C-alpha positions in Angstrom: 83.1 103.7 84.0 81.5 102.7 87.2 79.5 105.1 89.2 81.3 107.7 91.3 79.8 106.4 94.5 80.7 102.7 93.9 84.2 103.7 92.7 84.8 105.9 95.7 84.0 102.9 97.9 86.2 100.5 96.0 89.2 102.8 96.0 88.9 104.2 99.5 92.0 102.2 100.7 94.2 103.9 98.3 92.5 107.2 97.4 93.3 110.5 98.9 93.2 113.9 97.3 95.3 116.6 95.9 94.6 119.6 98.0 95.6 123.0 96.6 94.7 125.0 99.6 96.5 128.2 98.8 95.3 130.8 96.4 98.7 131.1 94.7 98.7 127.6 93.6 95.5 127.8 91.6 97.2 128.4 88.3 100.1 126.0 88.6 100.0 122.2 88.1 101.0 119.7 90.7 104.3 118.8 89.2 104.6 115.0 89.1 107.9 115.0 87.2 110.0 117.6 89.0 113.1 116.6 90.8 113.3 119.4 93.3 116.2 121.9 92.7 118.3 123.7 95.3 117.2 127.0 96.6 120.3 127.7 98.6 123.5 128.8 96.8 125.8 127.2 99.2 123.9 124.0 99.1 124.1 123.9 95.3 127.8 124.4 95.2 128.4 121.6 97.6 125.9 119.0 96.2 125.3 117.7 92.7 121.9 116.6 93.8 119.0 119.0 93.5 117.0 120.1 96.5 114.1 122.4 96.6 114.2 122.9 100.3 114.3 126.5 101.4 116.9 126.3 104.2 115.6 129.5 105.6 112.4 127.9 106.7 112.2 126.7 110.3 108.9 124.9 109.6 110.5 121.5 110.2 112.0 122.2 113.6 109.3 120.6 115.7 107.7 118.1 113.4 106.5 115.2 115.6 106.8 111.6 114.8 103.5 110.1 113.6 102.9 106.4 113.3 99.2 106.5 112.8 99.2 103.6 110.5 100.7 101.3 113.1 98.1 100.8 115.8 99.4 99.4 119.1 98.2 98.8 122.7 96.9 101.8 124.4 98.3 101.0 127.9 101.8 101.4 129.1 103.3 99.1 131.8 106.3 99.1 134.1 109.6 100.3 132.9 113.0 98.5 133.0 116.2 100.0 134.1 118.5 101.4 131.6 122.0 100.0 131.0 120.9 96.4 130.4 122.8 94.6 127.6 121.2 94.4 124.3 121.0 90.6 124.4 119.0 90.7 127.7 116.8 93.6 126.5 115.9 91.7 123.3 114.1 89.1 125.4 111.3 91.5 126.6 109.8 94.8 125.8 110.6 97.7 128.2 107.0 98.8 128.1 104.8 95.7 128.2 107.4 93.3 129.7 106.3 90.6 127.2 108.4 88.9 124.6 109.4 91.4 122.0 107.2 91.5 118.9 108.9 93.2 115.9 111.7 94.5 118.2 113.0 98.1 117.7 115.1 100.4 119.8 115.3 104.1 120.3 118.6 105.8 119.4 119.5 105.7 123.1 119.5 101.9 123.0 116.3 100.8 124.8 114.2 98.1 123.3 110.4 97.9 122.7 107.8 96.2 120.7 107.1 98.4 117.7 103.4 98.5 118.5 104.0 99.5 122.2 106.4 102.4 121.4 104.3 103.8 118.6 101.2 103.6 120.7 103.1 105.4 123.5 104.2 108.1 121.2 100.7 108.6 119.8 99.5 109.5 123.3 102.2 112.2 123.6 101.5 115.9 122.9 101.4 116.8 119.2 104.5 118.9 119.4 108.1 118.2 120.1 110.4 115.2 119.3 109.4 111.8 120.6 111.2 110.8 123.8 112.3 107.4 125.1 109.9 106.2 127.7 112.8 104.4 129.5 115.2 107.3 130.0 113.3 110.4 128.7 116.0 111.2 126.1 114.7 112.7 122.9 115.5 111.1 119.6 117.9 113.1 117.5 115.8 112.3 114.4 112.1 112.0 113.6 112.8 108.3 112.6 114.0 107.3 116.1 113.5 103.6 115.7 116.1 100.9 114.7 115.9 97.2 114.2 118.2 94.8 116.0 120.6 94.5 113.1 120.7 98.2 112.7 121.4 98.7 116.4 124.2 96.1 116.4 125.7 98.0 113.4 125.5 101.3 115.2 127.1 99.8 118.4 130.0 98.5 116.3 130.5 101.9 114.7 129.0 104.8 116.6 129.9 107.2 113.7 127.6 105.5 111.2 124.4 106.5 113.0 125.4 110.1 112.9 125.9 109.8 109.1 122.5 108.0 108.7 120.8 110.8 110.7 122.4 113.4 108.6 121.3 111.6 105.4 117.7 111.4 106.7 117.7 115.1 107.4 119.1 115.8 103.9 116.4 113.8 102.2 113.7 115.3 104.3 114.9 118.8 103.3 115.0 117.9 99.7 111.6 116.2 99.6 109.4 118.1 102.0 108.9 121.0 99.6 108.0 120.8 95.9 107.7 123.2 93.0 104.3 123.1 91.5 104.4 123.0 87.8 106.0 126.0 86.0 106.4 128.4 88.9 109.5 128.6 91.0 107.5 129.0 94.3 107.5 126.1 96.7 104.8 124.4 98.7 104.8 121.6 101.2 104.5 118.2 99.6 102.3 116.9 102.4 99.8 119.8 101.8 99.1 118.8 98.2 99.9 115.1 98.0 97.3 112.5 97.0 98.0 108.8 97.3 97.3 108.0 93.7 95.5 104.8 92.7 98.1 102.1 92.5 97.5 98.5 91.6 99.5 95.3 91.8 100.4 93.6 88.5 99.6 94.6 85.0 99.0 93.0 81.6 101.9 90.9 80.5 102.1 92.1 77.0 104.4 95.0 76.0 102.0 97.8 75.4 103.0 99.4 72.2 100.0 101.7 71.9 100.3 105.4 72.4 99.8 106.3 76.1 96.6 108.2 75.4 95.2 104.9 74.1 96.5 103.2 77.2 94.7 105.7 79.3 91.5 105.0 77.4 91.9 101.3 78.2 92.6 102.0 81.8 89.6 104.3 82.1 87.2 101.5 81.7 88.8 99.1 84.1 86.7 98.5 87.2 88.2 98.5 90.7 86.6 95.1 91.1 89.3 93.5 89.0 92.2 95.4 90.7 94.4 94.6 93.6 95.1 98.0 95.1 98.3 98.7 97.0 99.5 101.7 98.9 102.8 103.2 97.8 104.3 102.7 101.3 103.5 98.9 101.2 105.1 98.0 97.9 107.9 96.0 99.6 105.6 94.2 102.0 104.9 90.6 100.9 101.3 89.5 100.8 100.3 86.6 103.0 100.4 84.1 100.2 103.9 85.2 99.0 106.6 82.8 100.0 109.7 84.8 99.1 110.6 88.3 100.2 110.2 91.2 97.7 113.6 92.5 96.7 112.9 94.4 93.4 109.8 96.3 92.5 109.0 97.7 89.0 106.3 100.5 89.0 104.8 101.4 85.6 102.7 104.4 84.7 102.1 106.7 81.7 103.9 110.1 81.5 102.8 112.6 84.2 100.7 110.1 86.1 102.6 110.6 89.4 105.5 108.1 89.6 108.2 110.6 90.6 105.8 112.3 92.9 105.1 108.9 94.6 108.8 108.3 95.0 109.3 111.7 96.6 106.4 111.0 99.1 107.8 107.5 99.9 111.2 109.0 100.6 109.8 111.9 102.7 107.7 109.5 104.8 110.8 107.4 105.4 112.9 110.4 106.3 110.3 111.5 108.8 110.0 108.1 110.4 106.5 107.5 109.1 107.0 104.3 107.0 109.4 101.5 106.1 111.6 102.0 109.1 113.1 98.5 108.7 115.1 100.2 106.0 118.2 102.0 107.3 119.2 103.8 104.1 117.1 105.1 101.2 119.1 106.3 98.2 117.0 107.9 95.4 118.7 108.3 92.0 117.1 109.4 88.8 118.0 108.2 85.3 118.0 111.8 84.1 120.9 112.4 86.6 122.7 109.2 85.7 122.6 110.1 82.0 125.0 112.9 82.8 127.8 110.4 83.7 127.0 107.6 81.3 130.4 107.5 79.7 132.4 107.6 83.0 133.8 104.9 85.3 132.4 104.7 88.9 132.3 102.3 91.7 128.9 102.0 93.4 130.4 103.5 96.6 131.8 106.5 94.7 128.5 106.9 92.8 126.6 107.2 96.1 129.1 109.6 97.5 128.8 111.8 94.4 125.0 112.0 94.3 124.5 112.0 98.0 127.4 113.9 99.7 126.0 113.1 103.1 127.1 109.5 102.6 130.7 110.4 101.8 131.9 108.9 105.2 130.1 105.6 104.6 132.6 102.8 103.9 132.1 99.6 101.9 131.9 97.6 105.2 129.3 99.9 106.6 127.2 99.8 103.4 127.2 96.0 103.5 125.6 95.8 107.0 122.9 98.4 106.3 119.5 97.5 104.8 119.6 99.7 101.7 116.8 100.7 99.3 118.0 102.0 95.9 115.3 103.9 93.9 115.9 104.3 90.2 113.3 106.8 88.9 112.4 107.3 85.2 113.8 104.3 83.3 112.1 105.7 80.2 114.4 108.7 80.4 117.5 106.6 80.4 120.2 107.1 77.8 122.2 104.2 79.2 122.5 100.9 77.5 121.3 98.3 80.0 122.6 94.9 78.8 121.5 92.2 81.3 122.9 89.3 79.3 126.4 90.4 78.3 127.5 92.8 80.9 130.4 91.8 83.2 129.6 90.7 86.7 130.5 93.2 89.4 130.0 92.2 93.0 132.3 94.5 94.9 130.9 98.0 95.8 134.5 99.4 95.5 135.0 98.0 91.9 134.9 100.6 89.2 132.9 100.0 86.0 130.5 101.9 83.7 127.2 103.1 85.2 125.1 100.8 83.0 127.1 97.8 84.3 126.7 98.9 87.9 122.9 99.2 87.4 122.4 95.8 85.7 124.4 94.1 88.5 122.4 95.9 91.2 119.1 95.0 89.5 120.2 91.4 89.0 121.2 91.1 92.7 124.9 90.5 91.9 126.0 93.8 93.5 124.9 94.5 97.0 122.5 91.5 96.9 120.8 92.5 100.2 119.6 95.8 98.8 116.1 96.5 97.9 115.6 98.0 94.4 112.7 100.1 93.1 112.5 101.1 89.5 109.8 103.4 87.9 109.1 103.6 84.2 106.7 104.4 81.5 105.1 101.2 80.1 107.0 101.2 76.8 110.4 101.1 78.4 109.6 98.7 81.2 110.4 95.6 79.2 114.1 96.5 79.5 114.1 94.8 82.9 114.0 91.0 82.6 111.0 89.5 84.4 113.2 87.2 86.5 114.8 90.3 88.1 111.4 91.7 89.3 109.5 90.3 92.3 106.5 92.7 92.1 105.1 94.9 89.4 102.8 97.8 90.3 101.0 100.3 88.1 100.2 103.9 89.0 96.7 104.6 87.5 96.4 108.3 88.3 93.1 109.9 89.5 89.8 108.0 89.9 86.6 109.7 88.9 86.0 110.8 92.5 89.6 112.2 92.8 89.1 114.2 89.5 86.1 115.9 90.9 87.7 116.6 94.3 90.8 118.0 92.6 88.7 120.6 90.7 86.6 121.4 93.7 89.6 121.9 96.0 91.6 124.2 93.7 88.8 126.8 93.6 86.8 128.4 96.3 84.0 129.1 93.8 81.7 126.1 94.0 79.7 127.2 90.9 82.9 127.5 88.8 84.2 124.1 89.8 80.8 122.5 89.1 80.8 124.1 85.6 84.3 122.8 85.0 83.4 119.2 86.1 80.3 119.3 84.0 82.2 120.3 80.9 84.9 117.6 81.5 82.2 114.9 81.7 80.7 116.1 78.4 83.8 115.3 76.5 85.0 111.7 76.7 88.5 112.5 75.4 89.0 115.3 78.0 87.5 113.2 80.8 89.9 110.3 80.0 92.9 112.6 79.9 92.0 113.9 83.4 93.3 110.6 84.7 96.6 112.3 84.6 97.0 114.9 87.3 99.0 117.3 85.1 96.3 117.3 82.5 93.8 118.2 85.3 95.9 121.3 85.9 96.1 122.1 82.2 92.3 121.8 81.9 91.7 123.8 85.0 94.1 126.6 83.9 92.2 127.0 80.6 88.7 126.7 81.9 89.3 128.9 84.9 90.6 131.6 82.6 87.7 131.2 80.1 85.0 131.1 82.7 86.3 134.0 84.8 87.1 136.5 82.1 85.1 138.3 79.5 86.5 136.0 76.9 83.8 134.7 74.6 83.6 131.6 72.6 82.9 127.9 72.8 84.7 125.9 75.5 87.3 123.5 74.3 85.7 120.2 73.0 88.8 118.4 71.6 92.4 118.0 72.8 93.6 120.4 70.1 91.2 123.0 71.3 92.4 122.6 74.9 96.1 122.8 74.1 95.6 125.8 71.8 93.9 127.7 74.6 96.5 126.5 77.0 99.3 127.9 74.9 97.5 131.3 74.9 96.8 131.3 78.6 100.4 130.6 79.5 101.7 133.2 77.1 99.4 135.8 78.5 100.5 135.0 82.1 104.1 135.3 81.0 103.3 138.8 79.8 101.7 139.7 83.1 104.6 138.4 85.1 107.5 139.7 83.0 106.1 142.6 81.2 104.5 144.4 84.1 101.0 143.3 83.4 100.5 145.0 80.1 97.4 143.4 78.6 97.2 142.0 75.1 94.4 140.3 73.5 94.6 136.5 74.0 94.5 136.2 70.2 97.5 138.4 69.7 100.9 136.8 69.9 103.9 139.1 69.5 106.7 138.4 67.1 108.9 137.5 70.0 106.3 135.0 71.2 106.0 133.4 67.9 109.8 133.1 67.4 110.4 131.4 70.8 107.4 129.1 70.5 108.5 128.0 67.1 112.0 127.3 68.4 110.4 125.2 71.2 108.3 123.5 68.5 111.4 122.6 66.6 112.9 121.2 69.7 109.7 119.3 70.5 109.4 117.8 67.0 113.1 116.8 66.4 113.2 115.0 69.8 109.7 113.4 69.4 111.0 111.8 66.2 113.9 110.3 68.2 111.8 109.5 71.2 113.5 111.9 73.6 111.6 113.7 76.3 114.6 115.2 78.2 116.7 118.0 76.8 120.1 119.4 77.7 121.4 122.9 77.1 123.1 121.9 73.8 119.8 120.6 72.5 118.2 124.0 73.1 121.1 125.8 71.5 120.9 123.6 68.3 117.3 124.9 68.0 118.5 128.5 68.5 117.0 128.8 72.0 118.8 130.8 74.6 118.3 129.6 78.2 116.7 132.9 79.2 114.1 132.6 76.5 113.0 129.2 77.7 112.8 130.4 81.2 110.7 133.4 80.4 108.3 131.1 78.6 108.3 128.8 81.6 104.5 128.3 81.1 105.3 126.1 78.2 108.8 124.7 78.8 109.5 124.1 82.4 112.9 123.8 83.9 112.8 120.5 85.8 116.0 121.0 87.7 119.1 123.0 87.4 122.7 121.8 88.1 125.2 124.4 89.1 127.6 122.1 90.9 131.2 121.9 89.8 130.9 118.2 89.1 128.2 118.2 86.4 127.5 121.8 85.3 124.5 120.5 83.4 120.9 121.8 83.1 118.1 119.4 82.1 114.8 120.5 80.6 111.5 118.9 79.6 108.0 120.0 78.8 105.3 120.0 81.4 103.9 116.8 79.9 104.6 114.7 76.9 101.4 115.8 75.3 102.6 119.4 75.3 105.7 118.3 73.5 103.5 116.5 70.9 101.3 119.6 70.5 104.1 122.0 70.0 105.7 119.5 67.5 102.5 119.7 65.5 102.5 123.5 65.7 106.0 123.5 64.3 105.3 121.0 61.5 102.1 122.9 60.3 104.1 126.2 60.4 106.8 124.5 58.2 104.0 123.4 55.8 102.4 126.9 55.5 105.8 128.5 55.1 106.8 126.0 52.4 109.8 124.6 54.2 110.3 121.8 51.7 113.5 120.5 53.4 111.7 119.7 56.7 108.6 118.3 54.9 110.6 116.1 52.6 112.6 114.7 55.5 109.5 114.1 57.5 107.2 112.6 54.7 110.0 111.0 52.7 108.3 108.7 50.2 104.9 110.1 50.9 106.1 113.5 49.8 107.7 112.2 46.6 104.5 110.3 45.7 102.4 113.4 45.9 100.4 114.1 42.8 100.7 117.8 43.4 103.3 119.1 40.9 105.1 121.6 43.1 103.9 121.3 46.7 101.4 119.0 48.4 97.9 120.3 49.1 96.7 120.3 52.7 94.7 117.1 52.4 97.7 115.3 50.7 100.1 116.6 53.4 97.8 115.4 56.2 97.3 112.1 54.6 101.1 111.6 54.3 101.5 112.4 58.0 98.9 109.9 59.1 100.3 107.2 56.9 103.7 107.7 58.4 102.2 107.5 61.9 100.4 104.3 61.0 103.8 102.7 60.2 105.2 103.4 63.6 105.1 100.2 65.7 104.9 102.0 69.0 102.5 104.7 67.9 104.7 107.5 69.1 103.3 109.9 66.4 99.6 109.2 67.0 98.7 112.1 69.2 101.0 114.4 67.1 99.0 113.6 64.0 95.7 114.1 65.8 96.9 117.6 66.7 98.0 118.2 63.1 94.5 117.5 61.9 92.9 119.7 64.7 95.2 122.6 63.9 94.2 122.5 60.3 90.8 123.9 61.3 90.2 127.6 60.8 89.0 128.0 64.5 92.4 126.9 65.9 94.4 128.8 63.3 92.5 132.0 64.3 93.0 131.3 68.0 96.8 131.0 67.6 97.1 134.1 65.4 100.1 134.2 63.1 101.9 131.3 64.8 100.7 128.7 62.3 100.4 130.8 59.2 97.3 130.2 57.0 96.4 127.0 55.3 93.8 126.5 52.6 90.9 125.8 55.0 88.1 126.3 52.6 85.1 124.0 53.3 85.9 121.8 50.3 89.5 121.5 51.4 88.6 120.4 54.9 86.0 118.0 53.4 88.6 116.5 51.2 90.9 115.9 54.2 88.0 114.2 56.1 87.1 112.1 53.1 90.7 111.0 52.8 90.6 109.7 56.4 87.3 107.9 55.8 88.6 106.3 52.6 92.1 105.4 53.9 93.0 101.8 53.5 95.3 100.5 56.2 96.3 97.2 54.4 98.5 95.2 56.7 98.9 98.0 59.2 98.2 97.0 62.8 94.4 97.2 63.6 95.3 99.1 66.8 97.2 101.7 64.8 94.2 102.1 62.5 91.9 103.3 65.3 93.9 106.5 65.3 92.3 107.4 62.0 89.0 107.6 63.7 90.5 109.8 66.4 91.8 112.2 63.8 88.2 112.7 62.6 87.2 113.6 66.2 89.9 116.3 66.3 88.4 117.7 63.0 85.0 117.7 64.8 83.5 115.3 62.3 81.2 113.1 64.3 79.4 111.5 61.4 81.1 108.1 61.7 80.5 108.0 65.4 76.8 108.8 64.9 76.5 106.2 62.1 78.0 103.4 64.3 75.8 104.4 67.2 72.7 104.0 65.0 74.2 100.7 63.7 74.4 99.3 67.2 70.8 100.2 67.8 69.5 98.6 64.6 68.0 95.1 64.4 69.2 94.3 60.8 73.0 94.8 61.3 74.0 92.2 58.7 72.4 94.3 56.0 74.4 97.4 56.8 77.6 97.6 54.8 80.5 98.8 56.9 83.5 100.7 55.5 87.0 100.3 57.1 86.6 103.5 59.1 83.2 102.3 60.4 85.0 99.1 61.5 87.7 101.1 63.3 85.1 103.2 65.1 83.1 100.1 66.0 86.2 98.3 67.3 87.0 101.2 69.4 83.5 101.5 70.8 83.2 97.7 71.5 86.7 97.7 73.1 85.9 100.7 75.3 82.5 99.5 76.4 82.0 98.7 80.0 79.8 95.8 79.0 81.7 92.7 77.9 80.5 91.4 74.5 79.2 87.9 74.6 80.4 87.0 71.1 82.5 88.6 68.4 81.9 86.8 65.1 83.7 88.6 62.2 81.7 86.8 59.6 78.5 88.5 60.8 79.6 91.9 59.7 79.0 93.0 56.2 82.4 94.4 55.4 85.6 93.7 53.5 88.6 91.6 54.6 90.4 94.8 55.6 87.3 95.8 57.6 87.4 92.6 59.5 91.0 93.2 60.4 90.1 96.6 61.8 87.4 94.9 64.0 90.0 92.7 65.6 90.9 94.9 68.7 87.3 94.3 70.0 88.5 90.7 70.8 89.9 92.2 74.0 86.4 92.8 75.4 84.5 89.7 74.4 83.9 86.2 75.9 83.7 84.2 72.7 85.5 85.1 69.4 85.2 83.6 65.9 88.1 85.0 63.9 87.8 83.6 60.3 90.2 85.9 58.6 91.4 83.5 55.9 95.0 84.2 56.6 96.2 85.5 60.0 99.4 87.4 60.0 101.8 88.1 62.9 100.1 91.5 63.4 96.7 89.9 64.1 98.2 87.2 66.3 99.7 90.0 68.4 96.3 91.4 69.0 94.8 88.0 70.0 97.8 87.3 72.2 97.4 90.7 74.0 93.7 89.8 74.6 94.8 86.5 76.3 97.4 88.4 78.4 95.2 91.3 79.4 94.4 91.9 83.0 91.6 91.0 83.3 91.3 88.7 80.3 87.6 88.1 79.3 88.2 85.6 76.4 86.9 82.1 77.2 86.2 80.6 73.8 88.4 81.2 70.7 87.8 79.9 67.2 90.5 80.6 64.5 90.5 80.0 60.8 92.7 77.0 59.9 95.3 78.7 57.8 99.1 78.6 57.8 100.6 80.7 60.5 104.1 82.1 60.5 106.3 80.8 63.3 106.4 84.2 64.9 102.6 84.2 65.0 102.5 80.8 66.6 105.0 81.9 69.2 102.8 85.0 70.0 99.7 82.8 70.5 101.6 80.3 72.6 102.9 83.2 74.8 99.3 84.4 75.3 98.1 80.9 76.2 100.9 80.5 78.7 100.1 83.8 80.4 98.8 83.6 84.0 96.1 86.0 83.0 94.8 83.7 80.3 91.3 82.3 81.1 90.7 80.5 77.8 88.6 77.3 78.1 88.1 76.3 74.5 90.4 76.7 71.4 89.2 75.5 68.0 90.3 75.9 64.4 87.9 75.8 61.4 88.3 75.3 57.7 
């Protein structure tokens, strides 16, 4: 990655920091996925929509309007008399007397240039509501400004403005306070928010790699190639953009801050600090919409149900408002979005299924004037047709500078934060994962505990180490909170701990197989979990929001982060193995279990091999990190750490060496080269660095052609070349002394080279997919491509053509050879 200083300069326009200024927040994560939940009983009963505002707080009473991002003239000129008709006032500004530029009015009806009025208000005292310079009347809301079309609407229906004001206040109350991580205490969003690094555009290919692999790829991207954008500006067209931006799709891996950004965007709008040309912001989450997926609604009724403050808004009023609809968490959707076959709905009062309403809104058939913002994890983003999206953005998470600032700000002990930062930098896998703010919290929680207590032992080096310690730290804190602080050794889990954690593990595993990350009360009950158990163990399973309204009566749960779900799923599976739960193992391994040479029960190496083979067959890699955790948990060090939770495997030295040898000797055949790289990562979790060291020596040697490379060597080399900050001048597969399968495993390195000679003597669809992704990458480095002249399947040809047509493609020469 680029140096911290350079990166800090490159990202200054979009970088801020996550400030954890209060001591109580030290051990809680910034929750980037929480939809705030109500804290007031009466509010909960009246609204199906969660709010985490404490209505008892009077902090917000005197919050001043702040338009610091909109500079304007510093002088104020003569004033006009009030009572002048709108048509006349629109001809000149009441402050500067010039022709109106970007005309806006206060709620009392006087007109100004936006720059003039905002500059005027900036000169006012920092307390109290902004007042109109024409008549001195204070604005009823912090927003205070309306466009001409909004004012005409209000003049036609004076009751609408009152409804809009109430809605702003409701959103402000819901968004101004957030729950950090697993604790139910609240903190001001503005006190901890960092404007995460967001870029315009992304690679065109559908990224089917596990999100940890996507993080690894993102970690080496240099800001030089990015087009950064502030969250507040996502609907502002660039100077070279001819058409206005109606629909925006924002991508980002789990836990990177998409929902948090939505909440900050909404809060700023509600406080009058951004996007004031929009008269109505309506946030909706897919996890909420899932609860009514089988019911019939009109758009108008849908808005009334989820936002009771809008119940008085009519279809006619909705049509004249400039509306922004935010659909957060497409990856959590259990709706069937069919953009081709769904019926057309164009009337906001027409009833239909929720998925039909959504497809018509996104297509622009229903409420065509509305802006639409959708957030999603990358794997689910392709559900939205490209022609429906006018801008794509990507939330990247923390830059290197922001990682350091996060750790320094959460601790007043400078020496402690420096030790944590130093340790994170020493482990590439941990450093990459810290792109995700939630993982920064997980890391800080573990290292804070280990470095400030008498606990002895090596600091976590692998992801499995980190999550094993995290489980213990959270369990210990649960004891201190709910069991009156009685101390137990970190290595001692009670029987009750084990029982609940294994039930959570079963929940994690069964839903990981299905691809679900959101759980409902019935899901917990099927795994034998009582709600109170999950809440007591809130350090592991956090309640995202709770519904107690009479409309839904549903509670939704999820893990702090997807990786925690994957870790607990691995804990559960290894427990099933050590306890000889043949039914679960047979169902998981299927043919790999039946092909076992062990007469009665598979040995540990055979079991692990079956698990990794199953993960390799997954097209989207959804089991990749789960399998890495399985291998890490097989080590005696982690089994001792977790006490009786896992049971005991045969972890004699020869058994572990057999498992490592199986990985090194594993043939991937026609498995995707990208999938095969995970075999190398499994070795890392077992703390076997021999392959990495051998490839490092290979790259330093002068006689590379003489060194024979095994398949696992090729996977390691492909990973290192692909992740290198230096772009390879040429990738010639014939120059490597390896098998045909080894050459296939080298193929992912094509994404980071300028010239590639790929003589594979038969290129399948899988290989074409890798080459096409290299052509679609952002940025794409490939300029010269030479392919073996061998028959290609039609699907392979289509993949290559799609890569060549990509706007990111920079290929200058394409040749085929015999």
